[in-house]
C-alpha positions in Angstrom: -53.3 -24.6 54.3 -53.5 -28.0 56.0 -55.2 -28.1 59.4 -52.8 -29.0 62.1 -52.7 -29.5 65.9 -49.9 -28.6 68.3 -49.7 -30.5 71.6 -47.5 -29.6 74.6 -46.2 -31.9 77.3 -46.1 -30.9 80.9 -49.8 -30.7 81.8 -50.9 -32.7 84.8 -54.2 -34.5 85.3 -55.5 -35.6 88.7 -57.8 -38.6 89.3 -59.4 -40.1 92.3 -61.3 -38.9 95.4 -59.9 -36.2 97.7 -57.2 -37.7 99.9 -56.2 -40.4 97.5 -55.7 -38.6 94.2 -53.0 -39.6 91.8 -51.5 -37.1 89.3 -50.3 -38.0 85.8 -48.4 -36.0 83.3 -49.9 -35.8 79.8 -50.4 -33.7 76.7 -52.9 -30.9 76.1 -54.0 -29.2 72.9 -52.2 -25.8 72.7 -52.8 -24.5 69.2 -55.4 -25.5 66.7 -55.5 -24.1 63.2 -57.9 -24.3 60.4 -57.3 -23.6 56.7 -56.3 -19.9 56.6 -55.1 -17.7 53.7 -54.4 -14.0 53.0 -57.1 -11.5 53.5 -58.4 -9.8 50.4 -58.9 -6.1 49.7 -61.3 -4.6 47.2 -60.6 -0.9 46.3 -62.6 1.5 44.3 -61.4 5.0 43.5 -62.8 7.8 41.3 -61.1 11.1 40.9 -61.4 14.3 39.0 -59.0 17.2 38.3 -60.2 20.6 37.2 -58.1 23.7 36.2 -59.3 27.2 35.9 -57.9 30.7 35.0 -55.0 29.5 33.0 -54.2 26.8 35.6 -54.0 29.3 38.4 -56.8 27.5 40.2 -56.8 23.8 40.6 -59.4 21.4 42.1 -58.6 17.7 42.8 -61.3 15.5 44.3 -61.1 11.7 44.9 -63.7 9.4 46.3 -62.5 6.1 47.7 -64.0 2.9 49.1 -62.2 -0.2 50.4 -63.7 -3.4 51.6 -61.5 -6.0 53.4 -62.6 -9.6 53.7 -61.1 -12.7 55.2 -59.3 -10.8 58.0 -57.6 -13.3 60.3 -59.4 -13.5 63.6 -60.0 -16.1 66.3 -63.3 -18.0 66.0 -64.7 -16.6 69.2 -68.2 -17.7 68.2 -67.2 -21.3 68.8 -68.6 -22.3 72.2 -66.2 -23.5 74.9 -68.3 -26.7 75.4 -66.7 -27.8 72.2 -63.4 -28.2 74.0 -61.8 -25.0 72.7 -60.9 -22.2 75.0 -59.5 -18.7 74.7 -56.0 -20.1 74.3 -56.5 -22.6 71.5 -59.5 -21.4 69.6 -58.5 -21.5 65.9 -57.8 -18.5 63.7 -60.1 -18.2 60.7 -60.5 -15.8 57.7 -63.7 -14.3 59.0 -63.3 -10.6 59.7 -64.7 -7.9 57.4 -64.3 -4.1 57.4 -65.5 -1.3 55.2 -63.8 2.0 54.7 -64.9 5.0 52.6 -64.2 8.7 52.3 -63.2 11.7 50.2 -60.0 13.7 49.6 -60.2 17.3 48.4 -57.5 19.7 47.4 -58.1 23.2 46.2 -55.0 25.3 45.3 -54.6 28.8 43.9 -51.2 30.3 42.7 -50.8 33.7 41.2 -47.6 35.3 40.1 -47.4 39.1 40.1 -44.9 41.7 39.0 -43.4 42.3 42.4 -44.5 39.2 44.3 -46.7 36.2 44.4 -49.7 34.7 46.3 -50.7 31.1 47.0 -53.4 29.3 48.9 -53.8 25.6 49.3 -56.6 23.8 51.2 -56.9 20.1 51.8 -59.7 18.1 53.4 -60.0 14.4 54.1 -63.1 12.6 55.4 -62.6 8.9 56.3 -65.2 6.6 57.8 -64.5 3.0 58.7 -66.8 0.3 60.3 -66.7 -3.3 61.3 -68.9 -5.3 59.0 -68.1 -8.7 60.7 -66.2 -9.1 63.9 -67.1 -12.7 64.7 -68.0 -12.0 68.3 -70.7 -14.1 69.9 -74.2 -12.6 69.7 -74.8 -9.8 72.2 -77.7 -9.8 74.7 -79.1 -6.6 73.2 -78.7 -5.0 69.7 -77.3 -1.8 71.1 -74.3 -3.7 72.4 -73.4 -5.0 69.0 -70.0 -3.8 67.7 -70.8 -4.6 64.1 -71.9 -1.6 62.0 -69.9 0.8 64.2 -66.5 2.3 63.7 -63.6 0.0 64.3 -62.4 2.1 67.3 -65.9 2.9 68.5 -66.1 3.7 72.2 -68.7 2.0 74.4 -69.9 3.3 77.7 -72.9 4.5 79.8 -75.3 7.4 79.1 -75.1 9.9 81.9 -78.5 11.5 82.9 -77.1 14.1 85.3 -76.3 14.0 89.0 -78.4 12.6 91.8 -80.1 15.5 93.6 -81.7 13.7 96.6 -81.8 10.5 98.5 -85.3 9.8 97.3 -84.1 10.1 93.7 -81.4 7.5 94.4 -84.0 5.2 96.1 -86.4 5.4 93.1 -83.7 4.9 90.4 -82.1 1.8 89.0 -79.6 0.2 91.4 -76.0 1.3 90.9 -73.0 -0.5 92.5 -70.9 1.2 95.1 -71.6 3.8 97.7 -74.1 5.9 95.8 -74.8 9.4 97.2 -76.2 12.7 96.3 -73.9 14.4 93.7 -73.0 11.1 92.0 -73.6 10.4 88.3 -76.9 8.8 87.4 -76.8 6.4 84.4 -79.6 5.4 82.0 -81.0 1.9 82.4 -81.1 0.8 78.7 -82.5 -2.6 79.2 -85.0 -1.6 81.9 -84.0 -4.3 84.4 -83.6 -1.9 87.3 -79.8 -2.5 87.6 -77.0 -0.5 86.1 -74.3 -2.9 84.7 -72.4 -3.7 81.6 -75.7 -4.6 79.8 -76.5 -0.8 79.8 -73.5 0.2 77.8 -73.8 1.5 74.2 -71.9 3.3 71.5 -71.0 6.8 72.7 -69.1 9.6 70.9 -67.0 9.6 67.8 -63.8 8.2 69.2 -60.3 9.7 69.5 -59.5 9.2 65.8 -61.0 12.2 63.9 -63.3 11.5 60.9 -62.4 14.8 59.4 -58.9 16.4 58.9 -58.1 19.5 57.0 -55.4 22.0 56.4 -54.9 25.5 54.9 -51.6 26.9 53.7 -51.3 30.6 52.8 -48.2 32.2 51.4 -47.3 35.4 49.7 -44.4 37.8 48.9 -44.1 41.4 47.8 -40.9 43.4 47.2 -38.7 41.1 49.3 -41.2 40.4 52.1 -42.5 36.9 52.5 -45.3 35.5 54.7 -46.4 31.9 55.1 -49.1 30.5 57.4 -50.1 26.8 57.9 -53.4 26.0 59.7 -54.2 22.5 60.7 -57.5 21.2 62.0 -59.6 18.1 62.8 -63.3 17.5 63.3 -65.8 14.9 64.5 -63.6 13.7 67.3 -63.8 13.5 71.1 -61.8 12.2 74.0 -62.4 10.6 77.4 -61.4 13.0 80.1 -61.7 10.7 83.1 -59.0 8.4 81.9 -56.3 8.0 84.6 -54.0 9.4 87.3 -54.2 13.1 88.0 -57.5 13.2 86.2 -59.3 10.9 88.6 -59.1 12.7 91.9 -57.5 11.0 94.9 -56.9 7.8 92.9 -54.0 6.9 95.2 -55.5 8.1 98.4 -56.6 11.3 100.0 -53.0 12.6 100.7 -51.1 11.3 97.7 -50.7 12.5 94.1 -51.3 15.6 92.0 -54.5 16.7 90.3 -55.4 19.2 87.6 -56.9 22.5 88.8 -60.1 21.6 86.9 -61.0 19.4 90.0 -62.1 22.7 91.7 -65.0 22.7 89.3 -66.9 20.1 91.3 -70.3 19.3 92.7 -70.9 21.4 95.8 -73.6 20.5 98.4 -74.0 24.3 99.0 -75.0 24.8 95.3 -76.2 21.4 94.1 -77.9 22.7 90.9 -74.7 24.3 89.5 -73.3 22.7 86.3 -69.9 21.3 87.1 -67.2 19.2 85.5 -66.7 16.8 88.4 -69.4 15.0 90.4 -69.1 14.4 94.1 -65.4 14.0 95.0 -64.3 10.8 96.8 -61.1 8.9 97.3 -60.1 5.4 96.0 -61.3 4.0 99.4 -64.9 4.7 98.3 -66.3 2.4 95.7 -68.0 4.6 93.2 -69.2 4.4 89.6 -68.5 8.1 88.9 -65.5 7.4 86.7 -67.0 4.7 84.5 -66.6 5.5 80.8 -69.7 7.5 80.1 -71.1 10.5 78.2 -70.4 12.6 81.2 -66.6 12.5 80.5 -66.7 12.4 76.7 -65.8 15.9 75.4 -65.5 17.2 71.9 -61.8 17.7 70.8 -62.1 19.3 67.4 -59.5 22.0 66.9 -58.1 24.5 64.5 -54.4 25.4 65.1 -51.9 27.8 63.5 -49.3 25.2 63.2 -46.5 27.2 61.5 -46.0 30.8 60.7 -43.0 32.6 59.2 -42.3 36.2 58.2 -39.1 37.0 56.3 -37.3 39.6 54.2 -34.9 38.9 51.3 -32.1 41.5 50.9 -31.2 41.3 47.2 -29.3 43.7 45.0 -28.4 45.9 47.9 -25.1 47.8 47.7 -24.0 46.9 51.3 -24.2 43.2 50.4 -21.6 43.7 47.7 -19.3 45.5 50.2 -19.7 42.5 52.5 -19.2 40.0 49.7 -22.6 38.5 50.4 -24.7 37.3 47.4 -28.0 36.9 49.3 -29.2 37.6 52.8 -32.6 36.6 54.3 -33.8 37.5 57.8 -36.9 35.7 59.1 -38.8 34.9 62.3 -41.1 31.9 62.7 -43.2 30.2 65.3 -44.9 26.8 65.9 -48.3 26.1 67.5 -49.0 29.8 67.9 -52.6 29.4 68.8 -55.4 26.8 69.0 -59.1 27.1 68.9 -60.9 24.1 70.5 -63.6 23.2 72.9 -61.1 20.8 74.5 -59.4 22.9 77.2 -57.6 20.3 79.3 -54.4 19.5 77.4 -53.0 19.6 73.8 -55.8 17.9 71.8 -53.2 16.3 69.5 -52.0 14.2 72.5 -55.2 12.2 72.3 -56.8 10.2 75.1 -54.9 9.5 78.3 -53.9 12.2 80.8 -52.2 14.7 78.6 -49.0 12.7 78.7 -47.1 11.0 75.9 -44.4 8.4 76.4 -41.8 8.3 73.6 
């Protein structure tokens, strides 16, 4: 693709000393493009299928790997002194990602004289990472996004709550009104100041690496039962992520909060392990609600997604009298129970505040 330049009229330039400046209209470079093309994908799959016990038991396994190169991204490593800026820096085929994982399916079906039984389990593990993101070099290796998951979360490492004023005075400087009961962060670069240079990769992210499911079904002499379990693993979420979660974010007398806010630091019992640090309003500048390991909680779950129990009335004399060929009565339920360390809201809703906008 031929390189081109787009110019736009309407920009003004001022010349002269203050008080006697003259303004001229002119053109400025709005868009600059280099030679770009489609990204490329390299996929490798290997699978195996095994059948046992006259095909009653079946195992399917597949390994997959995909490398994407030439992803269209802005050339953010081009310094602004070149004349480019964030609005007109050209797009180039420079991004690279890698994705790999495994799919497993194990299924058993058995037909019997008066009924049947089936069980089907599935599992998927999928790991992706950014190989090349074309960002400028970071000040410290632990800040680098390359080599991490594409949606990797970065934040601070929490080391507990401050227990005394002496501890605050002898710790790295944190911005805001730092008091006893506030979260203490780790100084990764050792400069004595807590700032963005002390962030690093934390947690798995809100997209699970592992997903699995189990379906059980059976029938005997007209009765039928089916169960579907769904689960995810290697996933976490950021609890302190917005309104109603961050206490008093709109002032001391406005807004609702979750009841979990009662599990907070108490000066009468400062050594108690709590969910919340010292409470404060938005009028107090605090670092307590920075994205950090303090607020990252595991969100793995196992859920009974669907269940149904039914009975088929067949070959019954009363059906003939009612001119009915077949009658089935059943009861079912959805999301009947969930086992998870995440207790705040439905873990399927993901990060946020337990709200979903559709």
